[in-house]
VOZANU-163656 format. One record per residue: y, z, x of N, C-alpha, C, CB in turn; residue in one letter. Coordinates in steps of 0.2 Angstrom, whole numbers, plus 5000, padded with zeros to 4 digits. Glycine has a CB too. Layout:
REM VOZANU-163656
YZXYZXYZXYZXA
...
//
This chain:
REM VOZANU-163656
449246085432449846095435449446125443450346135429M
449846085448449346105454449846185459449346015461R
449446225462449646285464450146255469448946325466K
450446315471450946305478450546345484451746345476K
450446305489450046325493450546375498449646265496N
450546425498450946485502450946475510450646565500S
450346425512450446425519450646375521450046455522S
450746315515451046265518451746255521450946225514R
451646225527452146205530452746175527451946175535K
453446205527454046195525453946215515454246095527G
453546265515453346285508454146325506452446345510S
454546335510455046385509455146455508455346375504G
454446485508454246545507454446585514453446545506R
454846635515455046665520454446725523455846705518K
454246705527453746755532453946835532453746735540Q
453846885531454146945534453846955541453947015529K
454246965545454046975552453847045554454746945557K
453247035558453047095559453247115566452447085559V
453447165569453647195576453147235579454247245576F
452947225584452447275588452847335588452247255595P
452447385585452547455588452247495593452447485584I
452647515597452247565604452747625604452247515613L
452247675607452547735610452747735617452147775610E
453347775619453447765625454047815627453547705626G
454147825632454647875635455347855637454347905640R
455847905634456447865635456747875644457047895628V
457047825645457447815652458147795651457247775657Q
458647845651459247845648459747825652459547915645M
460347785652460947775657461547805655461147705658T
461947795660462547835658462947795653462947855664R
462747725652463247705646462947695639463547635649E
462347745639462047745634461547715630462447745632G
461347655633460847615632460247645634460947555634F
459647625632458847665637458547605637458247745632I
458047625642457447585642456747625640457447555650F
456347615635455747635634455147615639455547615628V
454947655642454247655647453747665643454247705654I
453247625643452547615639451947625644452347545637V
451647685644451047695650450547625650450547775648D
450447615655449947565656450247485655449447575651G
450947485655451347425655451747405661451747425649Q
451847355664452347345669453147355667452247275673D
453147325660453747295659454147355654453647215655D
454847365653455047425649455447385643455547485653D
455547415639455847385631456647405632455547435624I
457147355633457847385632458147395625458447335636Y
458347435624458747475619459347485619458547535618V
459847445615460447465614460747515612460647425612K
461247545614461547605613461547615604462247605617A
461747565601461747575592461147585589462047525588S
460547575593459847565591459447615593459447505592K
459747685597459247725601459147775594459447755609T
459447785589459147845583459447895586458147855583R
459747925591459947985595459248015600460248035589N
458947965601458447985607458947985614457647915608A
458648035618458948045624458348055630459348105624L
458648055636458248055642457548095641458648065648D
456948055642456448105643456148095637456648175645G
456348105631456148095624455648055622456748085620D
455048075619454348025617454547985611453648065616T
454547915611454847895604454347825602455847865605V
454347805596454147745594454647695593453647755588R
454647635596455047585597454747515594455247595604V
455047475589454847405587455247375592454947375580A
454747315595454947265600455147215595454347225606V
455847185595456047145590456347075594456647185586T
456347085601456647025605456347015611457447025606K
455946965614455946955620456346875623455046955621E
456746905628456946855631456846835638457546875631S
457246795641456746755646457346795652456746655645G
457646845651458046885657457446915661458646945653T
457746905667457246935672457447005675457246895678K
456947055675457047115678456947095686456447155675A
457447135688457547125696457547215700458447085697S
457247215704457247275709457647265715456647305711S
457647315719458047315725457947265731458047385727R
457147275731456747225735456547155731456047265737A
456747155727456447085722455747115720456347005727G
455347055717454647065715454747025709454347145713G
454147025707453946965701454346975696453346965698K
454446915693455046905688454646915681455346815689A
454946945677454646965669455146955664454547055668S
454746955658455246935652455447005651454846885646R
456147005649456547075646456347095638457447065647R
456047125636455847145629456547185627454947195629R
456747185621457347225617456947255611457947175615E
457047305609456847315603457247395600455947315604G
457147425592457547475591457047545590458047455587E
457347595593456947665591456847675583457347745593V
456247675580456147685575455847765573455747645574I
455747795577455647875576455547905584454947885570E
455847965583455748015588455248065587456348035590I
454648045592454048095592454248145593453548085595I
454448165598454548235602455148235608453848245607R
455648275606456348295610455748325617456948375604R
456148305623455848325630455948395631456048275636S
456348415629456448485630456848495639455648525629G
456948455641457248445647457948475648457248385650K
458148495654458848535655459248485658458748615661Q
459748465654460348435657460848485660460848395651F
461148445666461648485669462348455669461448495677V
462848515666463548485666463948555669463748445658G
464748535666465148595667465248625660465748575671I
465348685660465448735654466148725653465248805655Y
466348715646467048695646467348725638467248595648H
467748765637467948785631468648775628467848845631T
468648755621469348755619469248805614469748685616V
469848855613469748905609469148925607470048885604G
468948915601468248955599467748895600468148995590A
467848845601467348795603467148785611467648735601Q
466448765612466248755618465848705618465948805619A
465848675624465448615626465148605634465948555626W
464648575633464548575643464548495643463648605647V
465148485648465348425651464948385653465848425655L
464648325653463948305655464148265662463448245650M
463848265667463948235674463248195675464048305679Q
462748205671462248165673462148105673462048175670S
461848055676461847985676461347965670461647955682K
460948005667460448005661460748035656459748035663N
461148045654461548095649462348075647461548165651M
462448025644463048005643463448045637463147945642P
463248095633463548125627463648205631463048125619Y
464248235629464248295630464048335625464748315630D
463748405625463248455622463748485619462748495627I
463748505614464148565610463648635611464148545600E
463848695613463548755611463848805608463448765616V
463548865608463948915606464148955609463648955603D
464948955608465348995614465149075615466048985611A
465049105610464649185609464149185613464449205602E
463549155613463149155618463049125624462749135615E
463449075625463749055631463949115636464349015630A
464449145633464849205636464349255638465449235632A
463749275633463349325635462749295640463149365629A
462749225641462349205648462649225653462149115648A
463249235653463749245660464149175660463249255668G
464049125655464449065660465149065657464048985658A
465449045663466249055663466548985663466449105668Q
467048965661467548905660467348875668468548915658R
467248815668467148765675466548785680467648765679G
466148825676465448825679465048795679465248855678M
464648765683463948715683463448755678463648715692K
463248715673462548765669462148705667462648815662V
461548735665460948695662460948715656460248715666S
460848655651460948655644460248615642461848605641V
459948635636459348605633459648585625458648655632V
459548525623459748505617459248515611459948445618V
459548565607459048595601459048545595459248675599D
459548505595459448455588460048405588459548505580R
460048335588460448295586460248245580460548275591W
460548285575460348245569460748185568460248295563N
460648135564461048085563461648085560460748035561R
461748135556462448175554462848195557462448225551S
462648215565463048245568463448195574462648315571D
464148225577464348185579464148195587464948175577I
463848255589463848255595462948285596464448285599S
462648305600462148345601462148415602461848335606P
461748465599462048525600461348565603462548565594R
461548615607460948635612461248725613460948565622G
460848735618460848815622461048815628460148855623H
461348855632461348865639460848885642461748895641I
460248835645459748875647459848915655459048825648A
460248905659460348945664460948925668459748925669D
461348985669461948985673461948985680462349035672V
462148915683462048885690462548905695462148815689L
463248935694463748935698464248885699463548955702G
464748905702465348865702465148795706466048895706F
465448735706465348675708465448665715465748625705P
465048645718465148635726464848685730465848635728G
464748745728464248785731463548765732464248835729E
463348785738462748765740462148775736462648785745N
462048845733461648865730461748845722461448925732N
462248815721462348795714462148725713463048805711T
462248685719461948615718461148605719462248565723E
460848645723460248645723459948675717460048665729M
460148715713459848755708459948705702460148825706H
460448665703460548595697460148545699461448565698A
459948525705459548485706458948505703459448475712I
458548575704458048585702457948595694457948635705L
458748595690458648595685458548555680458948625684A
458848495684458948425682458048405681459448385688E
457648425686456948395685456548455682456548355693F
456748515678456548565674455948585679456248535666N
456248605686455848645691456348715691455848605701L
455848755690456048825691456148845699455448855687P
456748885699456848905705456648985709457548895705Y
456349015703456049095705455649095699456549155705K
455249155700454849165698455049235692454349185703F
454549225686454649275681454149355684454449235673E
454549395681454449475685453649485683455149545681K
453449445677452749455676452249425682452449415669E
452549355683452149335689452149375694452249265691V
452649375697452849425704452349505704453749445704E
452349515697452149595697451249575697452349655689D
450949515694450449515695450149495701450249495692A
450449445706450349435712450349505717450949385714A
450849535715451049595719450349645719451749635715D
449949645713449549685711448849665715449449685704A
448949595717448149585721448149625726448049505725I
447449655727447449695734447349655740446849725735S
447649685746447649635751447049665756448549635754E
446649725755446249755757445549705757446149815754K
445149695761444649655762444049685763444649625767I
443549705757443049755759442449705759443149815753T
441849745760441249715761440949675755440749765763S
441249705749441249635743441549575745441749655735K
441949565748442449515750442049455754443149545755D
441749495759441249465763440849435761441049485767L
440549455756439749435753439749365753439449475746K
439149345755438949255756439349205761439149225749G
439849255764440349215769440049225777441149245768R
440249155779440049155787440449175791439749095789K
440449215796440949265798441049215805440649345799D
441749185805442049145811442449195814442449075809Y
442249265814443049305817442849305825443149415814R
442249305828442249285835442249215838441549305837D
442549175833442449105834443249085837442249065828V
443249065843443949035844444449005839443849005848F
444949015835445148985831445948985832444949005824T
446348955829447048935830447448895825447148905836F
447948905823448448865818448948815821448848925814T
449048765821449648715822450148715815449348645824I
450748735815451148715809451848695812451248765803D
452348665807453048675810453348735813453448655804P
453748735816454048805820454348845815454548795825A
454548815810454848865804454548875798455448845802D
453748855798453348875794453148955793452848835794A
452948965788452649035786451949035782453249075781K
451848975779451348975776450848935780451448965769D
450348965782449748935786449248935782449448975793F
449048875779448448865774447948835779448648805768D
447948825785447348775788447448805795447548685788D
446748815799446648835805446048805807446548905806A
445948785814445348755817444948805821445448685822L
444448795820444048845825443648785829443448895822S
443348805835443148765839442748805844443748715842F
442148755845441448785851441148745854440848825847R
440948735861440448685863439748705861440448665870K
439248655858438648675858438248655863438548655853L
437648685865437248685870436948605871436748725868P
436848565865436848495866437248445869436848495861N
437948485870438548435873438948415866438148365878G
438648415859439248415855439648465853439048395851N
440048465849440748505847440548545840441648455845Y
440848595840440748625832441448625830440148705829E
441748595825442348615823442448615816442848575826V
442648675816442848695809443548705807442648755807G
443548665800444348665796444248715791444548575793V
444648775792444548835788445248825785444448905793H
445248835777445748825772445848895768445548765767I
446448915768446448975763446148975757447048985761A
445849025756445249035750445849065743444549095753D
446249015743446749035738446449055730447248975738V
445849015728445449015722444949075723445148955721S
445049135726444649175726445149225725444249185732Y
445749225726446349275724446649255717446949275729Y
446649185715447149175710446349145706447949115714V
446249195700445849175695446149135689445649245692K
445649085686445849045680446149085674445249015678P
446549065671446949105665447349155667446449135659G
447549185673448049225674448649195673447849265679T
449049255675449749225675449949195683450349295672A
449749215687449749175694449649115692449349195700V
448949105689448649035689449048985685447849045686D
449249005678449548995674450248955678449649045669R
450548985680451348975684451148915690451649065688E
450648925692450448875698450148825696450048895703A
449948815689449748755687450148715684449448765683R
450548765680451248715678451748685684451748765672E
451748735688452248695695451848635698452348765703R
451248655699450848595701450848595709451248535699G
451448595712451548605720452148635722451648545723T
452148635728452848675729453348605731452748725736S
453848615731454548585732454948585737454848605727V
455048535742455248555747455948505747454648555752Y
456548545745457348515746457448525753457848555740L
458048495754458248495761458348565764458948445761V
458448595761458748675765458148725762459548705762D
457748715758457448775754456648735752457948805746R
456248805753455548775750455548825743454748775756T
455248785737455148825732454348825731455448805727V
454148885732453348875733452948875727453148925738P
452448865726451948855721451848925720451348805722M
451648975725451349035724451949095724450649045730L
451949145723452449195724452349205731452349255719P
452949235734452649255741452149305743453149275745E
451949355741451449395741450749355744451449415734K
450749305740450149245742450249205747450049205738L
450849165747450749105751451149125757450949035747C
451549175758451649205765451449245769451949225764N
450849285763450649345767449949345766450949405765K
449649365759448849375757448449315759448749385749L
448749255758448349185759448649155767448449105752C
449149165769449249125774448849165781449949125775S
448549105785448249115790448449165797448249075791L
448849215796449349235802448749255807449949285800R
449049255813448449265818448349345818448649235826P
447849365822447749445823447749485815448349475828H
447449435810447249465804446749435800447749465800E
446049475798445649445796445749415788445149475797D
445549345787445749295782445149275778446149235784K
445249275772444649235769444849165768444549265763L
444349115768444349055769443849005768444549045774T
444048935765443548885762443548855769443648835755F
442948835770442848775777442348715777442648815783A
442548675779442148605782441948615789442548525782V
441248635790441148635798440648575800440848715800V
440948545805440648485807440448475814440948435805C
439748465815439448455822439648395825438848455821E
439948375828440348315831440148295838441148325831M
439848235839439748205846440448195851439348135846T
440448185856441048165861441248105858440948165869P
440948055855441348005853441647995845440847945855K
441748065843441748075836441248065831442248045835A
440748055830440248035826440048115823439647985831E
439848115816439648175813438848175813439948175805I
438648225816437848235814437748275809437548255819K
438148335808437948385804438648415800437548445809N
438548425795439148455792438948525787439448385787R
439348565786439348635780439848645778439248705783W
439848665772440348675768440148745765440448615765I
440748785764440648845761441048905764439948865760G
441148965762441649015762441549055768441749065755R
442149065773442049085780442549165779442249005787T
442549195784443149225786443349215793443049295785V
444049225794444149195801444649255803444449115803I
444849255809445349295814445749255818444949335819N
446349235817446649175820446849195826447149135817S
446649165832446849175840447549155841446349145846D
447749115839448349085841448849055836448149035846F
449449055834449749015830450348965835450049075824R
450148905834450648865838451048815833450348825845L
451648805836451948755832451848675834452648765833D
452048625832451848555834452148535842452048495827Y
452748565842452948555850452548585855453548565851G
452348655854452048685860451348655860452048765859Q
450948635855450248595856450548535859449848585849A
451048495856451148425861451148445868451748385858Q
451648495871451748505878451048525880452348565878E
450648555878449948575881449548505880449448635875I
449548465875449348385876449548345884449648345869I
450148355883450448315888450348365896451448295886E
450048415896450048455901450648475905449648415905G
451148495901451648505903451948585904451848475899G
451448635901451448705900451048755902451548705895R
450948795905450648845906450648905901450648865911E
450048935897450348985892450249065897449848985884I
450749085897450549155900450949215895450949155910S
450849285899451249325894451849325894451049385893S
452249275897452949265896453249235891453249235899G
452849185888452949145883452849155876452649095884T
453349185872453549195865453049215863453749135862H
452749275865452149315863452349375857451749355870A
452449335850452949385846452349395840453749345843T
451749365840451349395835450749455838450949335832L
450949485844450449525846449749525848450349565842G
449249555849448749555852448249515848448549605853N
447749485852447149435847446549485850447049325850V
446449535846445849555845445749605854445349485843R
446449625857446649645863446449585870446249695864G
446549525867446349495873447049445874445749455872R
447549475871448149425872448549405866447849355875G
449149375869449649355865449449305858450149315870P
449549325852449249295847449649235844448949345842A
450349235847450849185846451249145851451349205842S
451349075851451849065855452549035851451549005861L
452649065845453049045842453449105837452748995839G
453949085834454249155831453849155823455149145829G
453749215821453549225814453849285812452849225812V
453949305806454249365804454149425808453949365796E
453549455808453349515811453049515819453049545807H
453049575822452849555828452449625832453549535831S
452049635835451649685838451649695845451149675838E
451349755849451349755854450849695860451349815854T
451349685864450849625869450249665872451149595877V
449649635872449249665877449449635886448349645875S
449149685889449049665898448749615899448649725902E
448049615896447549575896447749495893447049615892E
447749435896448049385894447549335892448449365897I
447349295887446949245885446949195890447149215878L
446549185894446649125900446749065895445749105905P
447349035898447548975895447048895896448448965899S
446648915900446048865900445748865892445448885907A
445548915890445148895884445548875878444848965882E
446148885877446548845872446648785874447148865870L
446848775880446948715883446448645881447148735890R
445848675885445348635883444948615877444948645886E
445248675870444948655864445548605862444848715859A
446148625864446648565861446648485864447348595862I
446448475870446448425873445748385871446548435879L
445148425870444648395866444648375859444248445865I
444948415856445048415848445548335848445748505844L
446148325853446548285851446048215854447448305855N
445748225858445148155860444948135854444348175865D
444548185851444148175844444548145840443848245841L
445148175838445548145832445848085835446048185829A
445948055840446247985842445747945840446247955850Q
445047965841444347935840444347905832443847985841R
444547975828444347975820445047925819444348065815L
445647925821445947885819445947805819446447905821K
445747785827445647725828445047705824445447715836A
444447745822443947725817444347705810443347795817K
444747745809445047735800445247655801445847795798R
445747645806446147565806445647515806446647545812F
445247535809444647495812444347475805444147525818K
444147515801443847515793444447475789443647615789A
445047485791445447445785446047485783444947425779G
446147555786446747585784447447555784446647655789A
447847565781448447525782448847565786448847515774V
449247525792449647565797450347555796449347555805N
450747595794451447605792451647645795451647625786F
452147635802452547675806453247685804452447645812D
453447695798454247685797454547765799454447665788R
455147755802455447825804455647865799456047815808P
455547915800455547985794456348015795454948045795E
456848015791457348025794457448105791457947975792M
457648155793457748225791458548245790457448265797K
458748285787459448315785459448385790459548335774V
459848415795459948455797460448505794459948435803E
460348565792460948595788460948655792460748605779V
461548685791461748745796461548805790462648745798D
461848875792461548935789461748945781461749005793E
462348895781462748885774462548825769463648865776N
462048785772461648735768462148665769461648745760G
462648665775462948605775462648555779463448605777R
462648505778462348455784462648435789462148385781P
462348455796462748445801462448375806462748515806I
461848355804461448305808460948265803461048345814N
460948205805460348165803459848145808460548105799V
459348145808458948135815458348105813458948195820Y
457948075817457248045816456648085817457048005820E
456248115813455648145814455248115817455348175808K
455148125825454548085827453848125828454648065834V
453248095825452648125825452348105831452148115818S
452048155835451648135841450848165840452048175849K
450348155846449748175846449648235842449548175853E
450048295844449848355839449848345832450448405840A
450448315828450348295822449748255820450748275821N
449648205823449048165823448348215823448948115829F
448448255828447648295829447548345822447748355836L
448048375821448048415811447748365807448748435807I
448248315807448148255802447348235802448648195804E
447148205807446548175807445948225804446348155814E
445948285806445448335804445548365798445348385809F
446248375794446248375789446048325784446648385789M
446148265786445848215782445048205782446248155783L
444848215787444048225790443848275784443948265798L
444148335783443848395779443848365771444248475781A
444348335770444648305763444048255762445648265763N
443948195766443448155764442648185764443448095770R
442648235769441848265769441748295762441648335777T
442148345759442248365752441948325748442848385751V
442448265747442448225742441748195742443048175742A
441348165748440948125750440348175748441048095757E
440248235749439748295747439648285740439948365749F
440148295736440148295728439948215726441048315725I
440348175729440048105725439348075726440348045727A
439148095734438548075734437848135733438548045743T
437948165729437748225727437248265734437448215720D
437848275738437548305744437248275750437148345742G
437248195749436848165754437548145759436348105750K
437248115765437648085770437448005771437548125777M
437347975766437247905766437847865763436647895761N
438347895762438847865761438847815753438847825768G
438247835750438247795743438347845738437547745741V
438847825734438947865726438247865723439647815720A
438147925720437747945716437947935709437648005718S
437347905704437547905698437547975694437247855695K
437248015697437248085695437748125696436748115697K
438248105701438748145703439148195698439148095706A
439248245700439648305695440348275694439848385700K
440648305690441348295688441748335694441448345680T
442148285697442748315703443348295703442648305710F
443848315706444448285707444648255712444948305706V
444648185712444748145719445548135719444348075719Y
445748115725446348085726446248005727446648115731R
446447955724446347885724446847845724446047865719I
446847795726447247745729447147675727447247755736H
447347645725447047575720447247515727447647555711D
447147455725447247405729447847375727446747355730E
448347355733448947325731448947275727449347315736P
449547245724449747195720449747135724450347215716N
449347085723449147035726449746995726448547005723T
450146975720450546925719451246975724450646905709E
451247025724451947045727451947035736452147125725K
451047045738450947025744451246965746450347015745L
451046915741451046825742451846825743450846775734E
452146865739453046855742453246885748453646895736G
452846935750452846945758452746885761452247005761L
451946865761451846815765452446755765451146775763R
452646755759453346695759453946715762453546665750N
454146775761454746805766454646805772455046875765F
454046825776453946835782453946755785453346875782A
453646705781453746645784454346635785453646595780G
454946645781455546635782455746655790455846665776G
455546695794455646725799455146695804455546795797F
454646645802454146615807453546655809454546605814G
453446685803452846725804452246705800452946785802Y
451646695802451246665798450546725795451046605802H
450646735789450046775787449446735783450346845782I
448846715788448346675788447746715784448246655795D
447746785785447146805781447146815773446946885784G
446746845771446846865763447146905761446546885759E
447446925755447846965753447647025747448346925752L
447047015747446747055742446047095747446446995734S
445947145742445447175745445547215752444847125746G
445047245755445147265763445447215769444447295766R
445347155767445547105770446447105770445047035767A
446647125765447447125764447747185769447647125756A
447347225770447547275775447547265783447047335774A
447047235784447047195791447747145790446247155793K
447847095785448447045786449047095786448446985780S
449047145783449747185784449847225791449747245777I
449347245794449347275799449647225806448647285798N
449347175804449447115810450047075808448747065810S
450347095803451147075802451547125805451247075796L
451347195805451847245806451747245815451547325800M
451347235817451147225825451547185828450447205827Q
451547115825451947065827452647065827451747005825A
452847095821453547105820453847185824453647105811A
453447215826453547285829454247275835452647305833K
454747325834455247325838455847265836454847325846D
455747225831455947175829456447185821455347135828K
456947165821457547205815457247175809458547175815P
456747145808456547105800455847165800456146995801E
455647205804455047255804455147285796455247325810L
455747315796455947365791455947325785456547395791A
456047275785456047235778455247215776456547145778A
454947195780454247175780453847255777453947155789F
454147315780453747365778453947385772453747415781E
454647375770454847385762454447355757455547365759D
454447295758454147245755453447265753454247185759I
453047265759452247305760452247355755451947345769A
452647415756452747465752452647455744453347505755L
453147425743453147415737452747375734453747385735R
452247345736451647305733451047375733451447225738S
451147425736450647465735450547505729450647505739M
450047525726449947585722450147625724449447605720A
450347675718450447745721449847775720451047785717K
449747835724449047885726449147915720448947945733A
448547965716448647995711447848035710448847945705C
447748075706447248125705446748095699447448205704Y
446148095700445748075694444948085697445947995692S
444748095690443948115690443548055691443648165683T
443847995691443547925691443547905698443947875687D
443247905703443247885710443147815710442747915714N
443947805714443947725716443947705723444547685714I
444047765727444247775734444847775735443947725739G
445147765742445747765744445847735747445947815746H
446347675744446447605750446747615755446747555748Y
447347645754447747655762447347685767448347705761G
446947735765446447775770445847735773446247845767L
445747695769445147655769444547705768445147605777A
444447735764444147795763443647775756444647865761F
443047785756442747775748442747825746442247745747D
442847895748442847965746443347995748442247995749F
443748025743444348065746444648125742444948015747Y
444748175743445248225739445648265742444948265734T
445948315737446248355743446048425742447148355742H
445848455747445448515750445948555753444848485755F
446348535756446648565763447248605763446948515768T
447648605756448248635755448248675749448548585754S
447948725746447848755739448548795740447048825737P
448848805746449548865744449948825741449948905751I
450048745743450448725740450348655736450848715744R
449648645734449548595729449048625725449448535731R
449048625719448648665713448048615713449148675704Y
448048545714447348515713446748525719447348445712P
447048545725446648595729446348645726446948625734D
446548695723446448745720445948725714447048785719T
445848675711445448645706444848625711445948595702M
444748595717444348575720443948635723444648535723V
444248675725443948755727443548785723444448815728H
443748785717443448815711442848775708443848815705R
442848705708442248655706441748655712442648575705L
442048665720441548675724441248745723441848665731L
441548785723441248855721440548855717441748885716T
440948825710440348815704439748785708440648775697I
439748715710439348675712438748695718439748625713Y
439248735721438848765729438248805726439448835735L
438448865720438048905717437548875713438448945713E
437648805712437048785709437248765701436348835709G
437948775699438148775694438248695690438648805694G
438148685683438148625680438848585681438048635674E
438848515681439348475680439848505674439048405679S
440548505676441048545673441348465668441648595679Q
441748495664441948455656442448415661442548515647N
442148345660442748295664443348295660442448215666K
443248275653443948265650444448315651444048255643S
444148385653444748435653445048415660444548525651Y
444648395665444748415673445248335672443848415679Y
445048285669445448215669446248235667445148165663E
446348275660446948285660447348335665447148305654T
446948375667447248415673447548375678446848465676E
447048325680447348285686447948225684446548235689C
447948205678448648175675449148215676448648175667Q
449048285675449548345674449748345681449348435672H
449448355686449448375692449948315695448748375695A
449648255693449948185696450748175695449548105693S
450948205688451548195684451948255689451448215675E
451848305690452148355693452148335700451848435692R
451848295703451848275711452448235710451148225715E
452548185705453048135706453648165704452848065701V
453748215700454248255698454548295704454148295692I
454148325708454248355714454648315721453448355717A
454248245720454548195725455348175722453948115726A
455248165716455948135714456448185716456048105706D
456448265714456748305716456948325724456548355713A
456548305727456648315734456948245737455848325737E
456948195733457248145736458048145734457048085735R
458148175727458848205726459148235731458848235721T
458748285733459348325737459348305744459148395736S
458948255745459148235751459748175751458548205753T
459848135746460248095743460948145744459948065735K
460848195740461448235739461848265746461248305734Y
461448295750461548295756461748235762461248325758K
461548185761461648135764462348105763461148085762L
462448105755463248095754463748145756463448085746V
463548215756463848265759464148255767463348325757E
463548225769463648215777464048155778462948195781F
464248125773464548055774465348065772464147985768M
465548125768466148125765466748135771466048195761Q
466648155776467248155780467048075786467448245785D
466748035783466647975787467047915783465947955788K
467347935777467647885773468147835778467947915767V
468047795776468547745782468347715788469047775785G
467747765790467347725796467047665796466947765797M
466847635801466547595802465747585805466847565805E
465247565803464547575807464147495806464047655803F
463747495812463247445810462747475806463047415815P
462347435804461847435799461447375798462147445792G
460947375793460447315791460447315783459647335794H
460347255781460147255773459547285772460047195771V
459647335768458947375767458647355759459147455768S
459147315756459047305747459347245746459347385741G
459147205740459647155738459347165730459447075743V
459847155725459747145719460447105716459747215717T
460447095710460847055707461647075707460647045700E
461647155708462447175707462647185715462747245702W
462147185719462447215726461847205732462647315725G
462147215737461647235743461547315746461747195749M
461047335747460947415750460847385758460247465746Y
461347435761461347425768461147505771461947385770V
460747515776460547575779460847565788459547585778A
461447615788461847615793461347635801462347665792I
461647615806461247655812461847715816461047575818E
461447775817460747755819460447795813460447795828P
460847825809460547885804460147855798461047935801T
460247795798459947755792460147775784459047755793M
460647805784460947825777461247765773461547885778V
460947755767460947695765461447705759460347665763E
461847655760462547645753462347575751463547655755G
462847555745462847505742463347455744462647525737M
463247395743464147345745463947315739464247275752V
464347335734464447285727464647215727465147315723A
464247175725464447105727465247075724463747055725L
465347115718466047105715466647115721466047165709R
466347155726466847175731466947135738466847245732D
466447065738466447045743466846985742465947035747I
467346985746467946935742467846855745468846955745K
467446855751467446795754466946715750467146825763S
466646745744466346705741465946745735465746675745D
465746705731465346725724464546725726465646675718F
464246775728463446795729462946775723463346865730F
462446755724461946735719461246775723461846645717E
460946805717460346835718459746805719460346875713F
459446785725458746735725458346785726458746685732D
457946795720457546855719456846825723457446875712E
456646765721456046745723455946755732455846675721A
456646755735456746745743457046815746457346685745R
457146875741457346925744458046915747456846945748Y
458546875744458946855748459646845743458646795751R
460446855745460746835743461246765746460846875743L
461346735741461646665744462346645741461046605741V
462846625745463546615744463546555740463846605750G
463946555733463846495731464246425734464046495724K
464946445735465346405740465146385747465846435740R
465046445750464846435758464246435758465146485762T
463646455756463046455757462646515761462946395760R
463246555763463046615768462546645765463546655769K
462046665769461446705767461446765769460746675768V
461246815765461146885767460346905765461646935765Y
459946925771459246935768459047005770458646875772R
458447035769458247105770458147105777457647115767L
458347155780458447155788459047125792457947125792G
459447095788459947055792460447105794460247005787D
460747095801461147145803461747135800461247145810P
462047195798462847185795463247245798462947185787V
463947235798464347295799464747315792464947285805R
464747375791465047415785465647455786464447455782I
466147465781466447535781466347575775467047525781K
466347635778466247675771466747685766466047735773V
466747655760467247645754467447725752466947605747K
466747755749466747815747466147855748466947815740S
466147925745465647955745465848005739465447985753A
465347985735465548015726464948085726465447935719N
465048145728464548185728464448215722464748235732L
464748205717464548225710463948175708465348205704E
464048105708463548065705463148045711463848005701Q
463148075717462648055723462647975725461748085720R
463247955726463347875726463747875733463747845720L
463447825737463847795742463947725742463547805748L
464647705743464847635741465047625750465547635734D
464847555751464947535757465447455756464247515762Y
465847455761466347375761466047345766467047375763E
465847275765465647235770466147215774465347175768L
466047225782466447205786466347135789466547245791V
465747115791465647055792464847055794466047015797E
464546995795463946985798463946965805463546935794K
463547015809463447005815462846955817463447065819L
462946925822462446875826462146895831462846815829R
//
């Protein structure tokens, strides 16, 4: 009798299918279905609402991949086609603990938080007595955390984490955005008390081991409304014709010790958050606005990079270490720019609001909170003017060297929302960067690069990475996606542009810059920049140095902003250890910290964009029914995004609302094509729209297409 061959084709035995099991994070939709994002994989996994096992936005889950279809995933600006995977959640590994924002509602003794979030389709049941004790009133906006949602429960149950206020009030809405991203808007008393307990007095012990720069000409340049000044420049001419330029950074790590209450809070926050109408600082006010802020006419403890530079901006020598400074001037960017342009004399009658500079004259040209008496003896304007003009020339040379080395040059307009004292948006304008901005930027880049190179090369200036380099926190930026850049090449070709160069490695930057220069002041420039930006990797923190592609630096870190970025504080601490001869620190620990800092940076950026989106929708509320010219800023299978002139406020025209034709999405060419008329809408095309609706609750702007301009 012959045995059956179980592997024989057509044997009839059904093989049990084994589904791949993956772990990822849930991204939920208003409709209840979810996408599971797996680290290290470009394509997410779609899970229908009935297969989510009650997983919620932000949860970590295990998902079984049950199907791979040919459906293409598409983005607003297009991109590489990918196969859509489908699956089902088999286990919730960890609830996110995130806060969901909604409206508190009661019926008798029962209470719910009615959801308004685009990432949470289910209302959450809460305990009415506990909610009342927390101060919640019916109709108030609150944040709630889900405590449980068993499969037998009809809806999730949770508790109110914070009472935000009544809807529509500015503070309520800004706090709601922070709660949505699990960002605090206040410090706990323990943290405030710990910060307040730090002594402001500088003793001889504090000065031990520091180079004294208090008699070297020093100044700060910051935005006009800034209160935390974490960087200052010192300048002096050397006998050999070179210049000594010092970049002095607030020595936060000297005051904030590892493991303290302030340090734990700063590490958790990771960064300051800049909403449209406010700053949510990483450090308590005692530190960020007072003790560590490099205010004029005050001795301040700093960490510095001091370089000897030739008039051609060549670095001859460098020194890194702790200093003490006393800043002579506080300038804002506008005032520094006026000096560069030679349009203003500095005199005793010009905004002398910060008092004497060691008895030599006014310490400030701009408003800050406190003031002192003005001395009759005025600092000669020539000293400040000469320093700024020389530093500006050096900065321009440094910038030119960067671009010659292959730095990517994007000059996209940065739009800002202006609000009144009540937080209401009154204007949208373009923020223009000039030489004064670039002056500070280039010297901050120089300091960051110098510190990273110092560690990576084991203290040598040969630009060669050492195999014995100690553990460090680098700011890295990988090469762009070559396939997406090929898409840019094809798209640009449709406008008559030819990208002949390579689209990989450093050569890609040259090709991109050449295209942007050729398209300068042309309508299609914004579209080219958008596609190029989407091809770029995202910069992040890592202990593994791969360089910074966008800046064309082999070595780069973040050293210059410890008041607002925790990685800079880590860099200062590592520098202190290594400058004192310490051993290389634990790489695994710092890599984990780098990942955490990178995550916090992304969250903060998302919150900042959300606050801007809210204010832009609010700004457009009284413009419903009005028409504006604009250009196509994005295309998808469901609609086109249009940025209107001159504010660049973006809204969406739904394809279903275009009555003249049925439009199909041509992903490969970043365009929409009319099925009957063959009319084409491409990125950058001029159009005219009417504002259809401005939904503040959902932060959505809907436009209606009026006509295509020619």
